[in-house]
Structures are given as C-alpha cells and as structure tokens.
C-alpha positions as CSV (number, residue, x, y, z in Angstrom):
1,M,0.1,-0.2,-0.2
2,D,1.6,3.3,-0.9
3,V,0.4,5.3,1.8
4,A,1.3,8.6,0.2
5,L,-1.0,7.8,-3.0
6,G,-3.8,5.7,-1.3
7,R,-3.1,2.8,-3.8
8,V,-3.0,-0.6,-3.2
9,C,0.4,-1.7,-5.6
10,V,2.6,-4.9,-5.9
11,V,6.4,-4.3,-5.2
12,M,8.4,-4.9,-8.1
13,G,11.7,-4.1,-6.6
14,R,14.1,-1.3,-5.1
15,E,16.0,1.1,-7.0
16,G,18.5,3.1,-5.1
17,P,16.7,4.6,-2.2
18,Y,13.1,3.7,-3.4
19,V,10.7,0.8,-3.5
20,Q,9.0,0.2,-7.3
21,L,5.7,-0.3,-7.3
22,R,3.1,-0.9,-10.0
23,P,-0.9,-1.3,-9.7
24,L,-2.4,-4.6,-9.2
25,G,-3.8,-5.0,-12.9
26,G,-0.5,-3.9,-14.6
27,G,0.5,-0.4,-15.7
28,R,3.3,2.0,-15.3
29,E,5.7,1.5,-12.3
30,W,6.5,4.3,-9.8
31,D,8.8,4.9,-7.3
32,A,8.0,5.2,-3.5
33,R,9.8,6.2,-0.3
34,P,10.3,3.0,1.7
35,E,8.5,4.9,4.7
36,D,5.2,5.5,2.4
37,V,5.0,1.9,1.8
38,R,3.2,-0.7,4.2
39,P,1.6,-4.2,3.6
40,A,-2.0,-3.8,2.7
41,T,-4.9,-4.8,5.0
42,A,-7.2,-7.6,3.7
43,A,-10.0,-5.1,3.1
44,E,-7.5,-2.7,1.2
45,Q,-6.7,-5.8,-1.0
46,L,-10.3,-6.8,-1.5
47,S,-11.6,-3.4,-2.5
48,A,-8.7,-2.8,-5.0
49,K,-9.3,-6.4,-6.6
50,V,-13.3,-5.4,-6.9
51,A,-12.4,-2.1,-8.4
52,E,-10.2,-4.1,-10.9
53,V,-13.0,-6.6,-11.8
54,N,-15.5,-3.6,-12.2
55,A,-13.2,-1.6,-14.5
56,N,-12.8,-4.5,-16.6
57,A,-16.5,-5.3,-16.9
58,V,-17.3,-1.8,-18.0
59,R,-14.7,-2.0,-20.5
60,G,-16.1,-5.2,-21.5
61,W,-13.0,-7.4,-20.8
62,G,-14.5,-9.5,-18.3
63,R,-16.6,-11.4,-21.0
C-alpha cells in the first residue's frame, strides 16, 4: 500500500533509496519512499481487486 497516494500496489523491486511499485492490474511503475509503503490490509486488497474487476467489466474485458 502506497500510503502517500492511497493506492494498493505490487512491489516490483528497489532502485536506490526507492521501492518500485505498480498497480495491481498492471501498468506503469512508480517509485515510492520506503516509509510510505506498508502491507495492504485484507480489506484494502479486496477493495482494490473488486474495483479492478468492475473496471474490466465496464470495458468489456470480463466477457
């Protein structure tokens, strides 16, 4: 969880002093300060996954 942005994400690695993150459904990576990253709660993970499924359904990708 990137608390600075309020986004649930996947840790991809580290680059220098930063943690590299990307959105759950894929997309462009961004750098975050380690102190701004924490494990997402179960509720945050579920909410992010539901939002991703809903967005895909609206785009017609869930068919």
